[in-house]
C-alpha positions in Angstrom: -0.1 0.3 -0.1 1.8 3.6 -1.1 1.1 6.4 1.0 2.2 10.1 0.2 2.8 12.4 3.2 3.2 15.8 2.4 5.2 18.8 4.1 6.6 22.1 3.4 3.3 24.6 3.4 2.7 27.2 5.9 2.4 30.8 5.5 4.3 33.3 3.5 4.5 36.7 2.7 3.6 37.8 -0.9 6.7 37.1 -3.3 8.1 34.7 -1.1 8.9 30.9 -1.6 8.2 27.8 -0.6 8.9 24.0 -1.7 6.3 21.5 -0.9 7.7 17.9 -0.8 5.6 14.8 -1.4 7.2 11.4 0.0 6.0 8.1 -0.9 6.1 5.0 1.3 5.9 1.2 0.2 7.2 -0.1 -3.0 6.8 1.4 -6.2 7.6 -0.4 -9.0 6.3 1.4 -12.3 5.2 5.4 -11.9 3.2 6.6 -14.7 3.3 10.1 -13.9 3.0 12.1 -10.4 2.0 15.9 -10.0 0.0 18.5 -7.6 -3.2 19.7 -7.4 -4.8 22.5 -5.5 -8.4 23.5 -4.2 -8.8 26.9 -2.7 -12.3 27.6 -0.5 -15.1 27.7 -2.4 -13.5 26.9 -5.8 -12.9 23.4 -7.2 -9.4 21.0 -7.1 -7.3 22.4 -10.1 -4.2 20.9 -11.7 -1.0 22.8 -10.7 1.7 21.0 -12.6 2.4 17.3 -13.7 5.6 15.3 -14.1 5.7 12.0 -16.1 8.1 9.2 -16.0 10.2 10.1 -19.3 10.5 13.7 -17.6 8.0 15.5 -19.4 6.4 18.7 -17.7 3.1 20.4 -17.8 1.9 23.6 -15.5 -1.2 25.5 -15.1 -0.9 29.0 -16.9 -2.0 30.6 -14.0 2.1 28.9 -12.2 4.2 28.7 -15.4 7.0 30.4 -14.7 6.7 30.9 -11.1 6.6 27.1 -9.3 8.8 23.9 -10.7 7.9 20.4 -10.4 10.9 17.9 -9.4 11.6 14.2 -8.5 14.3 12.7 -6.4 14.0 8.7 -7.9 16.4 7.2 -5.1 14.0 8.7 -1.9 10.3 8.4 -4.2 9.8 12.1 -3.3 8.2 14.5 -5.2 8.8 18.3 -5.0 6.8 21.7 -5.6 9.1 24.6 -6.2 6.8 27.7 -5.5 8.5 30.9 -5.8 6.9 34.8 -6.6 4.0 33.5 -4.5 0.9 35.8 -4.9 -2.3 35.8 -2.5 -4.4 33.7 -5.4 -2.0 30.6 -4.8 -3.2 30.2 -1.4 -5.0 26.7 -1.2 -4.5 23.2 -0.1 -1.9 21.7 -2.3 -2.4 17.7 -3.0 0.3 15.2 -4.4 -0.4 12.4 -6.3 1.4 9.6 -7.9 -0.2 7.5 -10.7 1.6 4.4 -11.2 0.9 0.1 -11.9 0.6 -2.3 -9.5 -0.5 -6.1 -10.5 -1.4 -5.2 -13.7 -3.8 -2.3 -12.4 -3.8 1.4 -12.9 -4.0 2.9 -9.1 -3.9 6.7 -7.9 -2.8 7.7 -4.6 -3.5 11.0 -3.1 -1.7 12.7 -0.4 -3.4 14.2 2.6 -3.3 17.9 1.3 -0.9 20.7 2.9 -2.1 24.8 3.6 -0.2 27.0 1.6 -1.4 30.7 2.8 0.0 33.8 0.8 -0.4 36.7 3.2 0.8 39.8 4.3 
């Protein structure tokens, strides 16, 4: 059973930076993709960034050029470096891993972590 634990959130001032981490426990043999979503109060969950097994990245227009998604293969940890943060980045951030297990495609989500951008 794969579990994801997020860390690195908190309160930051506008134009500040944070780095979110998403550590996977358990055995993952074949990761297909991973990424981050976020959900602000009163809004639907939205895609922030994705990273494929082959290393391709995709970002929401609203974070392009400010956020960077990356992975530490050895530690099965996913990162989201967030720079030049804005108040509209305030949300609960969720990581996910999409992987193959026993011939089935599985998706596991983290528990979510709060990011608040405010002066």
